[in-house]
Each structure stands twice: as structure tokens, then as C-alpha cells.
PyMOL Python script that loads the backbone (N, CA, C, O; Angstrom):
from pymol import cmd

cmd.read_pdbstr("""\
ATOM      1  N   UNK A   1     -45.650  66.483  34.177  1.00  0.00           N
ATOM      2  CA  UNK A   1     -44.983  66.563  35.460  1.00  0.00           C
ATOM      3  C   UNK A   1     -44.805  65.141  35.988  1.00  0.00           C
ATOM      4  O   UNK A   1     -45.733  64.335  35.929  1.00  0.00           O
ATOM      5  N   UNK A   2     -43.627  64.838  36.497  1.00  0.00           N
ATOM      6  CA  UNK A   2     -43.360  63.499  37.021  1.00  0.00           C
ATOM      7  C   UNK A   2     -43.337  63.534  38.546  1.00  0.00           C
ATOM      8  O   UNK A   2     -42.962  64.535  39.157  1.00  0.00           O
ATOM      9  N   UNK A   3     -43.748  62.419  39.142  1.00  0.00           N
ATOM     10  CA  UNK A   3     -43.710  62.302  40.595  1.00  0.00           C
ATOM     11  C   UNK A   3     -42.299  61.967  41.030  1.00  0.00           C
ATOM     12  O   UNK A   3     -41.631  61.132  40.420  1.00  0.00           O
ATOM     13  N   UNK A   4     -41.855  62.617  42.079  1.00  0.00           N
ATOM     14  CA  UNK A   4     -40.514  62.386  42.602  1.00  0.00           C
ATOM     15  C   UNK A   4     -40.583  61.321  43.690  1.00  0.00           C
ATOM     16  O   UNK A   4     -41.460  61.363  44.552  1.00  0.00           O
ATOM     17  N   UNK A   5     -39.664  60.374  43.649  1.00  0.00           N
ATOM     18  CA  UNK A   5     -39.596  59.325  44.658  1.00  0.00           C
ATOM     19  C   UNK A   5     -38.337  59.565  45.486  1.00  0.00           C
ATOM     20  O   UNK A   5     -37.234  59.660  44.947  1.00  0.00           O
ATOM     21  N   UNK A   6     -38.518  59.661  46.800  1.00  0.00           N
ATOM     22  CA  UNK A   6     -37.380  59.888  47.690  1.00  0.00           C
ATOM     23  C   UNK A   6     -36.601  58.587  47.849  1.00  0.00           C
ATOM     24  O   UNK A   6     -37.184  57.524  48.064  1.00  0.00           O
ATOM     25  N   UNK A   7     -35.280  58.682  47.742  1.00  0.00           N
ATOM     26  CA  UNK A   7     -34.428  57.501  47.872  1.00  0.00           C
ATOM     27  C   UNK A   7     -33.476  57.676  49.045  1.00  0.00           C
ATOM     28  O   UNK A   7     -33.209  58.791  49.494  1.00  0.00           O
ATOM     29  N   UNK A   8     -32.969  56.542  49.531  1.00  0.00           N
ATOM     30  CA  UNK A   8     -31.995  56.541  50.625  1.00  0.00           C
ATOM     31  C   UNK A   8     -30.882  55.556  50.280  1.00  0.00           C
ATOM     32  O   UNK A   8     -31.071  54.646  49.472  1.00  0.00           O
ATOM     33  N   UNK A   9     -29.715  55.751  50.904  1.00  0.00           N
ATOM     34  CA  UNK A   9     -28.583  54.843  50.720  1.00  0.00           C
ATOM     35  C   UNK A   9     -28.565  53.849  51.875  1.00  0.00           C
ATOM     36  O   UNK A   9     -28.655  54.224  53.044  1.00  0.00           O
ATOM     37  N   UNK A  10     -28.447  52.567  51.518  1.00  0.00           N
ATOM     38  CA  UNK A  10     -28.316  51.519  52.531  1.00  0.00           C
ATOM     39  C   UNK A  10     -27.033  50.742  52.270  1.00  0.00           C
ATOM     40  O   UNK A  10     -26.478  50.766  51.172  1.00  0.00           O
ATOM     41  N   UNK A  11     -26.582  50.055  53.309  1.00  0.00           N
ATOM     42  CA  UNK A  11     -25.372  49.251  53.169  1.00  0.00           C
ATOM     43  C   UNK A  11     -25.663  48.058  52.268  1.00  0.00           C
ATOM     44  O   UNK A  11     -26.756  47.494  52.325  1.00  0.00           O
ATOM     45  N   UNK A  12     -24.702  47.668  51.440  1.00  0.00           N
ATOM     46  CA  UNK A  12     -24.917  46.521  50.543  1.00  0.00           C
ATOM     47  C   UNK A  12     -25.057  45.227  51.336  1.00  0.00           C
ATOM     48  O   UNK A  12     -24.500  45.090  52.425  1.00  0.00           O
ATOM     49  N   UNK A  13     -25.810  44.276  50.776  1.00  0.00           N
ATOM     50  CA  UNK A  13     -25.978  42.985  51.426  1.00  0.00           C
ATOM     51  C   UNK A  13     -25.264  41.873  50.672  1.00  0.00           C
ATOM     52  O   UNK A  13     -25.364  40.701  51.037  1.00  0.00           O
ATOM     53  N   UNK A  14     -24.538  42.247  49.614  1.00  0.00           N
ATOM     54  CA  UNK A  14     -23.646  41.295  48.946  1.00  0.00           C
ATOM     55  C   UNK A  14     -22.452  42.064  48.385  1.00  0.00           C
ATOM     56  O   UNK A  14     -22.545  43.265  48.131  1.00  0.00           O
ATOM     57  N   UNK A  15     -21.347  41.377  48.196  1.00  0.00           N
ATOM     58  CA  UNK A  15     -20.097  42.024  47.797  1.00  0.00           C
ATOM     59  C   UNK A  15     -20.142  42.673  46.419  1.00  0.00           C
ATOM     60  O   UNK A  15     -19.384  43.608  46.159  1.00  0.00           O
ATOM     61  N   UNK A  16     -21.011  42.199  45.534  1.00  0.00           N
ATOM     62  CA  UNK A  16     -21.045  42.721  44.167  1.00  0.00           C
ATOM     63  C   UNK A  16     -21.883  43.993  44.020  1.00  0.00           C
ATOM     64  O   UNK A  16     -22.082  44.473  42.904  1.00  0.00           O
ATOM     65  N   UNK A  17     -22.378  44.547  45.142  1.00  0.00           N
ATOM     66  CA  UNK A  17     -23.240  45.724  45.060  1.00  0.00           C
ATOM     67  C   UNK A  17     -22.504  47.045  45.223  1.00  0.00           C
ATOM     68  O   UNK A  17     -23.121  48.104  45.118  1.00  0.00           O
ATOM     69  N   UNK A  18     -21.226  47.008  45.474  1.00  0.00           N
ATOM     70  CA  UNK A  18     -20.475  48.247  45.616  1.00  0.00           C
ATOM     71  C   UNK A  18     -20.516  48.790  47.025  1.00  0.00           C
ATOM     72  O   UNK A  18     -20.722  48.049  47.986  1.00  0.00           O
ATOM     73  N   UNK A  19     -20.312  50.116  47.143  1.00  0.00           N
ATOM     74  CA  UNK A  19     -20.222  50.755  48.453  1.00  0.00           C
ATOM     75  C   UNK A  19     -21.575  50.952  49.114  1.00  0.00           C
ATOM     76  O   UNK A  19     -21.662  50.974  50.342  1.00  0.00           O
ATOM     77  N   UNK A  20     -22.639  51.096  48.320  1.00  0.00           N
ATOM     78  CA  UNK A  20     -23.987  51.283  48.857  1.00  0.00           C
ATOM     79  C   UNK A  20     -25.009  50.869  47.814  1.00  0.00           C
ATOM     80  O   UNK A  20     -24.689  50.673  46.641  1.00  0.00           O
ATOM     81  N   UNK A  21     -26.263  50.740  48.279  1.00  0.00           N
ATOM     82  CA  UNK A  21     -27.383  50.447  47.395  1.00  0.00           C
ATOM     83  C   UNK A  21     -28.391  51.570  47.582  1.00  0.00           C
ATOM     84  O   UNK A  21     -28.707  51.942  48.712  1.00  0.00           O
ATOM     85  N   UNK A  22     -28.890  52.102  46.496  1.00  0.00           N
ATOM     86  CA  UNK A  22     -29.888  53.157  46.525  1.00  0.00           C
ATOM     87  C   UNK A  22     -31.263  52.509  46.413  1.00  0.00           C
ATOM     88  O   UNK A  22     -31.542  51.811  45.438  1.00  0.00           O
ATOM     89  N   UNK A  23     -32.133  52.736  47.415  1.00  0.00           N
ATOM     90  CA  UNK A  23     -33.481  52.159  47.386  1.00  0.00           C
ATOM     91  C   UNK A  23     -34.512  53.261  47.606  1.00  0.00           C
ATOM     92  O   UNK A  23     -34.180  54.336  48.107  1.00  0.00           O
ATOM     93  N   UNK A  24     -35.754  52.995  47.235  1.00  0.00           N
ATOM     94  CA  UNK A  24     -36.837  53.921  47.530  1.00  0.00           C
ATOM     95  C   UNK A  24     -37.025  53.974  49.038  1.00  0.00           C
ATOM     96  O   UNK A  24     -36.984  52.939  49.702  1.00  0.00           O
ATOM     97  N   UNK A  25     -37.231  55.159  49.583  1.00  0.00           N
ATOM     98  CA  UNK A  25     -37.392  55.309  51.028  1.00  0.00           C
ATOM     99  C   UNK A  25     -38.545  54.455  51.535  1.00  0.00           C
ATOM    100  O   UNK A  25     -38.460  53.904  52.633  1.00  0.00           O
ATOM    101  N   UNK A  26     -39.614  54.331  50.768  1.00  0.00           N
ATOM    102  CA  UNK A  26     -40.771  53.533  51.152  1.00  0.00           C
ATOM    103  C   UNK A  26     -40.484  52.038  51.191  1.00  0.00           C
ATOM    104  O   UNK A  26     -41.238  51.280  51.802  1.00  0.00           O
ATOM    105  N   UNK A  27     -39.401  51.605  50.545  1.00  0.00           N
ATOM    106  CA  UNK A  27     -39.033  50.182  50.536  1.00  0.00           C
ATOM    107  C   UNK A  27     -38.117  49.817  51.691  1.00  0.00           C
ATOM    108  O   UNK A  27     -37.773  48.647  51.856  1.00  0.00           O
ATOM    109  N   UNK A  28     -37.714  50.803  52.498  1.00  0.00           N
ATOM    110  CA  UNK A  28     -36.801  50.544  53.600  1.00  0.00           C
ATOM    111  C   UNK A  28     -37.438  49.589  54.598  1.00  0.00           C
ATOM    112  O   UNK A  28     -38.558  49.812  55.058  1.00  0.00           O
ATOM    113  N   UNK A  29     -36.716  48.521  54.929  1.00  0.00           N
ATOM    114  CA  UNK A  29     -37.163  47.534  55.905  1.00  0.00           C
ATOM    115  C   UNK A  29     -36.011  47.353  56.892  1.00  0.00           C
ATOM    116  O   UNK A  29     -34.964  46.825  56.520  1.00  0.00           O
ATOM    117  N   UNK A  30     -36.186  47.785  58.150  1.00  0.00           N
ATOM    118  CA  UNK A  30     -35.080  47.706  59.099  1.00  0.00           C
ATOM    119  C   UNK A  30     -34.625  46.284  59.406  1.00  0.00           C
ATOM    120  O   UNK A  30     -33.536  46.088  59.946  1.00  0.00           O
ATOM    121  N   UNK A  31     -35.441  45.295  59.069  1.00  0.00           N
ATOM    122  CA  UNK A  31     -35.041  43.905  59.270  1.00  0.00           C
ATOM    123  C   UNK A  31     -34.120  43.425  58.154  1.00  0.00           C
ATOM    124  O   UNK A  31     -33.428  42.417  58.301  1.00  0.00           O
ATOM    125  N   UNK A  32     -34.116  44.149  57.041  1.00  0.00           N
ATOM    126  CA  UNK A  32     -33.315  43.765  55.873  1.00  0.00           C
ATOM    127  C   UNK A  32     -32.213  44.773  55.589  1.00  0.00           C
ATOM    128  O   UNK A  32     -31.089  44.402  55.252  1.00  0.00           O
ATOM    129  N   UNK A  33     -32.545  46.053  55.729  1.00  0.00           N
ATOM    130  CA  UNK A  33     -31.638  47.130  55.343  1.00  0.00           C
ATOM    131  C   UNK A  33     -31.006  47.800  56.548  1.00  0.00           C
ATOM    132  O   UNK A  33     -31.587  47.860  57.631  1.00  0.00           O
ATOM    133  N   UNK A  34     -29.796  48.303  56.328  1.00  0.00           N
ATOM    134  CA  UNK A  34     -29.117  49.127  57.329  1.00  0.00           C
ATOM    135  C   UNK A  34     -28.725  50.427  56.642  1.00  0.00           C
ATOM    136  O   UNK A  34     -28.036  50.421  55.622  1.00  0.00           O
ATOM    137  N   UNK A  35     -29.172  51.541  57.211  1.00  0.00           N
ATOM    138  CA  UNK A  35     -28.856  52.826  56.606  1.00  0.00           C
ATOM    139  C   UNK A  35     -27.355  53.030  56.523  1.00  0.00           C
ATOM    140  O   UNK A  35     -26.624  52.725  57.466  1.00  0.00           O
ATOM    141  N   UNK A  36     -26.904  53.542  55.406  1.00  0.00           N
ATOM    142  CA  UNK A  36     -25.481  53.782  55.206  1.00  0.00           C
ATOM    143  C   UNK A  36     -24.991  54.904  56.098  1.00  0.00           C
ATOM    144  O   UNK A  36     -23.945  54.776  56.733  1.00  0.00           O
ATOM    145  N   UNK A  37     -25.719  55.986  56.155  1.00  0.00           N
ATOM    146  CA  UNK A  37     -25.303  57.164  56.906  1.00  0.00           C
ATOM    147  C   UNK A  37     -26.156  57.335  58.150  1.00  0.00           C
ATOM    148  O   UNK A  37     -26.661  58.428  58.406  1.00  0.00           O
ATOM    149  N   UNK A  38     -26.324  56.281  58.920  1.00  0.00           N
ATOM    150  CA  UNK A  38     -27.138  56.364  60.134  1.00  0.00           C
ATOM    151  C   UNK A  38     -26.490  57.337  61.106  1.00  0.00           C
ATOM    152  O   UNK A  38     -25.279  57.287  61.317  1.00  0.00           O
ATOM    153  N   UNK A  39     -27.273  58.211  61.690  1.00  0.00           N
ATOM    154  CA  UNK A  39     -26.715  59.159  62.644  1.00  0.00           C
ATOM    155  C   UNK A  39     -26.160  58.449  63.877  1.00  0.00           C
ATOM    156  O   UNK A  39     -26.665  57.397  64.270  1.00  0.00           O
ATOM    157  N   UNK A  40     -25.135  59.016  64.478  1.00  0.00           N
ATOM    158  CA  UNK A  40     -24.480  58.398  65.626  1.00  0.00           C
ATOM    159  C   UNK A  40     -25.427  58.240  66.811  1.00  0.00           C
ATOM    160  O   UNK A  40     -25.286  57.293  67.585  1.00  0.00           O
ATOM    161  N   UNK A  41     -26.384  59.144  66.967  1.00  0.00           N
ATOM    162  CA  UNK A  41     -27.303  59.084  68.090  1.00  0.00           C
ATOM    163  C   UNK A  41     -28.494  58.179  67.862  1.00  0.00           C
ATOM    164  O   UNK A  41     -29.447  58.221  68.640  1.00  0.00           O
ATOM    165  N   UNK A  42     -28.473  57.377  66.842  1.00  0.00           N
ATOM    166  CA  UNK A  42     -29.607  56.509  66.549  1.00  0.00           C
ATOM    167  C   UNK A  42     -30.372  57.020  65.349  1.00  0.00           C
ATOM    168  O   UNK A  42     -29.902  57.889  64.615  1.00  0.00           O
ATOM    169  N   UNK A  43     -31.537  56.479  65.162  1.00  0.00           N
ATOM    170  CA  UNK A  43     -32.365  56.815  64.012  1.00  0.00           C
ATOM    171  C   UNK A  43     -32.964  58.208  64.139  1.00  0.00           C
ATOM    172  O   UNK A  43     -33.220  58.690  65.243  1.00  0.00           O
ATOM    173  N   UNK A  44     -33.182  58.843  63.004  1.00  0.00           N
ATOM    174  CA  UNK A  44     -33.879  60.122  62.996  1.00  0.00           C
ATOM    175  C   UNK A  44     -35.376  59.856  63.092  1.00  0.00           C
ATOM    176  O   UNK A  44     -35.822  58.721  62.926  1.00  0.00           O
ATOM    177  N   UNK A  45     -36.135  60.888  63.356  1.00  0.00           N
ATOM    178  CA  UNK A  45     -37.585  60.755  63.444  1.00  0.00           C
ATOM    179  C   UNK A  45     -38.144  60.221  62.119  1.00  0.00           C
ATOM    180  O   UNK A  45     -39.011  59.347  62.114  1.00  0.00           O
ATOM    181  N   UNK A  46     -37.649  60.742  61.013  1.00  0.00           N
ATOM    182  CA  UNK A  46     -38.112  60.292  59.692  1.00  0.00           C
ATOM    183  C   UNK A  46     -37.788  58.825  59.461  1.00  0.00           C
ATOM    184  O   UNK A  46     -38.594  58.096  58.884  1.00  0.00           O
ATOM    185  N   UNK A  47     -36.618  58.387  59.904  1.00  0.00           N
ATOM    186  CA  UNK A  47     -36.234  56.978  59.745  1.00  0.00           C
ATOM    187  C   UNK A  47     -37.113  56.079  60.604  1.00  0.00           C
ATOM    188  O   UNK A  47     -37.505  54.993  60.174  1.00  0.00           O
ATOM    189  N   UNK A  48     -37.423  56.528  61.815  1.00  0.00           N
ATOM    190  CA  UNK A  48     -38.315  55.755  62.679  1.00  0.00           C
ATOM    191  C   UNK A  48     -39.704  55.662  62.048  1.00  0.00           C
ATOM    192  O   UNK A  48     -40.326  54.600  62.066  1.00  0.00           O
ATOM    193  N   UNK A  49     -40.183  56.762  61.498  1.00  0.00           N
ATOM    194  CA  UNK A  49     -41.487  56.749  60.836  1.00  0.00           C
ATOM    195  C   UNK A  49     -41.474  55.798  59.642  1.00  0.00           C
ATOM    196  O   UNK A  49     -42.438  55.064  59.428  1.00  0.00           O
ATOM    197  N   UNK A  50     -40.391  55.804  58.863  1.00  0.00           N
ATOM    198  CA  UNK A  50     -40.284  54.906  57.710  1.00  0.00           C
ATOM    199  C   UNK A  50     -40.262  53.449  58.160  1.00  0.00           C
ATOM    200  O   UNK A  50     -40.891  52.594  57.536  1.00  0.00           O
ATOM    201  N   UNK A  51     -39.544  53.168  59.234  1.00  0.00           N
ATOM    202  CA  UNK A  51     -39.463  51.791  59.741  1.00  0.00           C
ATOM    203  C   UNK A  51     -40.829  51.325  60.242  1.00  0.00           C
ATOM    204  O   UNK A  51     -41.223  50.185  59.999  1.00  0.00           O
ATOM    205  N   UNK A  52     -41.552  52.203  60.941  1.00  0.00           N
ATOM    206  CA  UNK A  52     -42.886  51.843  61.422  1.00  0.00           C
ATOM    207  C   UNK A  52     -43.856  51.643  60.262  1.00  0.00           C
ATOM    208  O   UNK A  52     -44.670  50.719  60.280  1.00  0.00           O
ATOM    209  N   UNK A  53     -43.772  52.502  59.261  1.00  0.00           N
ATOM    210  CA  UNK A  53     -44.617  52.367  58.082  1.00  0.00           C
ATOM    211  C   UNK A  53     -44.339  51.050  57.369  1.00  0.00           C
ATOM    212  O   UNK A  53     -45.266  50.380  56.914  1.00  0.00           O
ATOM    213  N   UNK A  54     -43.060  50.674  57.270  1.00  0.00           N
ATOM    214  CA  UNK A  54     -42.694  49.408  56.620  1.00  0.00           C
ATOM    215  C   UNK A  54     -43.258  48.213  57.373  1.00  0.00           C
ATOM    216  O   UNK A  54     -43.516  47.168  56.774  1.00  0.00           O
ATOM    217  N   UNK A  55     -43.451  48.358  58.684  1.00  0.00           N
ATOM    218  CA  UNK A  55     -44.002  47.278  59.507  1.00  0.00           C
ATOM    219  C   UNK A  55     -45.523  47.390  59.659  1.00  0.00           C
ATOM    220  O   UNK A  55     -46.134  46.626  60.406  1.00  0.00           O
ATOM    221  N   UNK A  56     -46.126  48.343  58.952  1.00  0.00           N
ATOM    222  CA  UNK A  56     -47.570  48.582  59.025  1.00  0.00           C
ATOM    223  C   UNK A  56     -48.035  48.912  60.436  1.00  0.00           C
ATOM    224  O   UNK A  56     -49.107  48.482  60.863  1.00  0.00           O
ATOM    225  N   UNK A  57     -47.220  49.681  61.159  1.00  0.00           N
ATOM    226  CA  UNK A  57     -47.561  50.118  62.506  1.00  0.00           C
ATOM    227  C   UNK A  57     -48.045  51.565  62.419  1.00  0.00           C
ATOM    228  O   UNK A  57     -47.335  52.437  61.918  1.00  0.00           O
ATOM    229  N   UNK A  58     -49.263  51.808  62.913  1.00  0.00           N
ATOM    230  CA  UNK A  58     -49.803  53.168  62.922  1.00  0.00           C
ATOM    231  C   UNK A  58     -49.166  53.975  64.046  1.00  0.00           C
ATOM    232  O   UNK A  58     -48.863  53.446  65.116  1.00  0.00           O
ATOM    233  N   UNK A  59     -48.969  55.254  63.786  1.00  0.00           N
ATOM    234  CA  UNK A  59     -48.422  56.161  64.790  1.00  0.00           C
ATOM    235  C   UNK A  59     -49.036  57.535  64.591  1.00  0.00           C
ATOM    236  O   UNK A  59     -49.359  57.916  63.466  1.00  0.00           O
ATOM    237  N   UNK A  60     -49.203  58.293  65.691  1.00  0.00           N
ATOM    238  CA  UNK A  60     -49.759  59.640  65.558  1.00  0.00           C
ATOM    239  C   UNK A  60     -48.798  60.547  64.793  1.00  0.00           C
ATOM    240  O   UNK A  60     -47.585  60.450  64.977  1.00  0.00           O
ATOM    241  N   UNK A  61     -49.314  61.413  63.950  1.00  0.00           N
ATOM    242  CA  UNK A  61     -48.430  62.298  63.178  1.00  0.00           C
ATOM    243  C   UNK A  61     -47.589  63.219  64.042  1.00  0.00           C
ATOM    244  O   UNK A  61     -46.534  63.680  63.607  1.00  0.00           O
ATOM    245  N   UNK A  62     -48.038  63.494  65.255  1.00  0.00           N
ATOM    246  CA  UNK A  62     -47.291  64.399  66.135  1.00  0.00           C
ATOM    247  C   UNK A  62     -46.478  63.637  67.186  1.00  0.00           C
ATOM    248  O   UNK A  62     -46.050  64.229  68.177  1.00  0.00           O
ATOM    249  N   UNK A  63     -46.263  62.340  66.985  1.00  0.00           N
ATOM    250  CA  UNK A  63     -45.503  61.534  67.947  1.00  0.00           C
ATOM    251  C   UNK A  63     -44.066  62.027  68.036  1.00  0.00           C
ATOM    252  O   UNK A  63     -43.467  62.436  67.041  1.00  0.00           O
ATOM    253  N   UNK A  64     -43.530  61.979  69.242  1.00  0.00           N
ATOM    254  CA  UNK A  64     -42.140  62.378  69.450  1.00  0.00           C
ATOM    255  C   UNK A  64     -41.219  61.253  68.990  1.00  0.00           C
ATOM    256  O   UNK A  64     -41.658  60.127  68.757  1.00  0.00           O
ATOM    257  N   UNK A  65     -39.946  61.576  68.865  1.00  0.00           N
ATOM    258  CA  UNK A  65     -38.956  60.574  68.488  1.00  0.00           C
ATOM    259  C   UNK A  65     -38.934  59.424  69.501  1.00  0.00           C
ATOM    260  O   UNK A  65     -38.837  58.258  69.118  1.00  0.00           O
ATOM    261  N   UNK A  66     -39.023  59.756  70.790  1.00  0.00           N
ATOM    262  CA  UNK A  66     -39.016  58.730  71.837  1.00  0.00           C
ATOM    263  C   UNK A  66     -40.241  57.821  71.726  1.00  0.00           C
ATOM    264  O   UNK A  66     -40.137  56.609  71.911  1.00  0.00           O
ATOM    265  N   UNK A  67     -41.396  58.409  71.425  1.00  0.00           N
ATOM    266  CA  UNK A  67     -42.618  57.607  71.263  1.00  0.00           C
ATOM    267  C   UNK A  67     -42.506  56.692  70.046  1.00  0.00           C
ATOM    268  O   UNK A  67     -42.918  55.533  70.093  1.00  0.00           O
ATOM    269  N   UNK A  68     -41.947  57.218  68.959  1.00  0.00           N
ATOM    270  CA  UNK A  68     -41.761  56.398  67.759  1.00  0.00           C
ATOM    271  C   UNK A  68     -40.796  55.250  68.035  1.00  0.00           C
ATOM    272  O   UNK A  68     -41.034  54.121  67.605  1.00  0.00           O
ATOM    273  N   UNK A  69     -39.704  55.533  68.752  1.00  0.00           N
ATOM    274  CA  UNK A  69     -38.732  54.493  69.082  1.00  0.00           C
ATOM    275  C   UNK A  69     -39.382  53.413  69.947  1.00  0.00           C
ATOM    276  O   UNK A  69     -39.117  52.226  69.753  1.00  0.00           O
ATOM    277  N   UNK A  70     -40.226  53.809  70.895  1.00  0.00           N
ATOM    278  CA  UNK A  70     -40.908  52.838  71.752  1.00  0.00           C
ATOM    279  C   UNK A  70     -41.840  51.945  70.926  1.00  0.00           C
ATOM    280  O   UNK A  70     -41.909  50.738  71.157  1.00  0.00           O
ATOM    281  N   UNK A  71     -42.546  52.530  69.978  1.00  0.00           N
ATOM    282  CA  UNK A  71     -43.417  51.742  69.107  1.00  0.00           C
ATOM    283  C   UNK A  71     -42.608  50.761  68.261  1.00  0.00           C
ATOM    284  O   UNK A  71     -43.012  49.613  68.076  1.00  0.00           O
ATOM    285  N   UNK A  72     -41.462  51.218  67.747  1.00  0.00           N
ATOM    286  CA  UNK A  72     -40.625  50.353  66.927  1.00  0.00           C
ATOM    287  C   UNK A  72     -40.017  49.234  67.769  1.00  0.00           C
ATOM    288  O   UNK A  72     -39.944  48.089  67.324  1.00  0.00           O
ATOM    289  N   UNK A  73     -39.586  49.561  68.972  1.00  0.00           N
ATOM    290  CA  UNK A  73     -39.037  48.537  69.867  1.00  0.00           C
ATOM    291  C   UNK A  73     -40.082  47.458  70.155  1.00  0.00           C
ATOM    292  O   UNK A  73     -39.777  46.266  70.167  1.00  0.00           O
ATOM    293  N   UNK A  74     -41.316  47.900  70.385  1.00  0.00           N
ATOM    294  CA  UNK A  74     -42.408  46.960  70.653  1.00  0.00           C
ATOM    295  C   UNK A  74     -42.672  46.092  69.413  1.00  0.00           C
ATOM    296  O   UNK A  74     -42.877  44.883  69.528  1.00  0.00           O
ATOM    297  N   UNK A  75     -42.665  46.716  68.234  1.00  0.00           N
ATOM    298  CA  UNK A  75     -42.911  45.979  66.993  1.00  0.00           C
ATOM    299  C   UNK A  75     -41.797  44.979  66.700  1.00  0.00           C
ATOM    300  O   UNK A  75     -42.044  43.935  66.095  1.00  0.00           O
ATOM    301  N   UNK A  76     -40.573  45.290  67.126  1.00  0.00           N
ATOM    302  CA  UNK A  76     -39.430  44.412  66.884  1.00  0.00           C
ATOM    303  C   UNK A  76     -39.243  43.352  67.961  1.00  0.00           C
ATOM    304  O   UNK A  76     -38.422  42.448  67.804  1.00  0.00           O
ATOM    305  N   UNK A  77     -39.997  43.454  69.054  1.00  0.00           N
ATOM    306  CA  UNK A  77     -39.854  42.491  70.161  1.00  0.00           C
ATOM    307  C   UNK A  77     -40.336  41.107  69.714  1.00  0.00           C
ATOM    308  O   UNK A  77     -41.324  40.998  68.987  1.00  0.00           O
ATOM    309  N   UNK A  78     -39.645  40.062  70.145  1.00  0.00           N
ATOM    310  CA  UNK A  78     -40.082  38.719  69.781  1.00  0.00           C
ATOM    311  C   UNK A  78     -41.470  38.421  70.353  1.00  0.00           C
ATOM    312  O   UNK A  78     -41.791  38.839  71.466  1.00  0.00           O
ATOM    313  N   UNK A  79     -42.275  37.711  69.600  1.00  0.00           N
ATOM    314  CA  UNK A  79     -43.611  37.338  70.069  1.00  0.00           C
ATOM    315  C   UNK A  79     -43.490  36.377  71.239  1.00  0.00           C
ATOM    316  O   UNK A  79     -42.624  35.501  71.253  1.00  0.00           O
ATOM    317  N   UNK A  80     -44.366  36.549  72.217  1.00  0.00           N
ATOM    318  CA  UNK A  80     -44.312  35.668  73.392  1.00  0.00           C
ATOM    319  C   UNK A  80     -45.475  34.736  73.441  1.00  0.00           C
ATOM    320  O   UNK A  80     -45.581  33.929  74.364  1.00  0.00           O
TER     321      UNK A  80
END
""", "prot")
cmd.dss("prot")
cmd.show_as("cartoon", "prot")
cmd.util.cbc("prot")
cmd.orient("prot")
């Protein structure tokens, strides 16, 4: 039995990569990658969780989308 790795499509960061780049969901870094099919209303809860995980930010498993967004905003804020 093989382990399945979830992948996501991100926008290419160079012209020779085609229409999209397929990466492992765990490798998603919002500072580097931009989701190809980002929802119009912003990030999904799963995308926010992936972004926080990529930044090594802990979050409660039952956190709401708004709480996750607030944590991500804080993590992305410039250091003072």
C-alpha cells in the first residue's frame, strides 16, 4: 500500500513552467506560492491551515476561518 500525498496547483513563478505548477500541499508557502484556483472570497479554511502550518504557527483544530485568518495576518505582519 502506498501513501497518498495531496497536491495543489499554484501559479508558475517563471515563464518556462507552463500554466501551473503542481506541488505537495504541505510544501505550500504563501510567501512564495499563489494558489491557481484561489476562491473569490479569499482563502479556504484548509488553505489557511496549510499556510499556518507552513509558517510553524500552532492553531486549535476547531478554530474558525476568521480565527485562522487573524493568526495568519499576525504571522505575516512585519516585525516591529
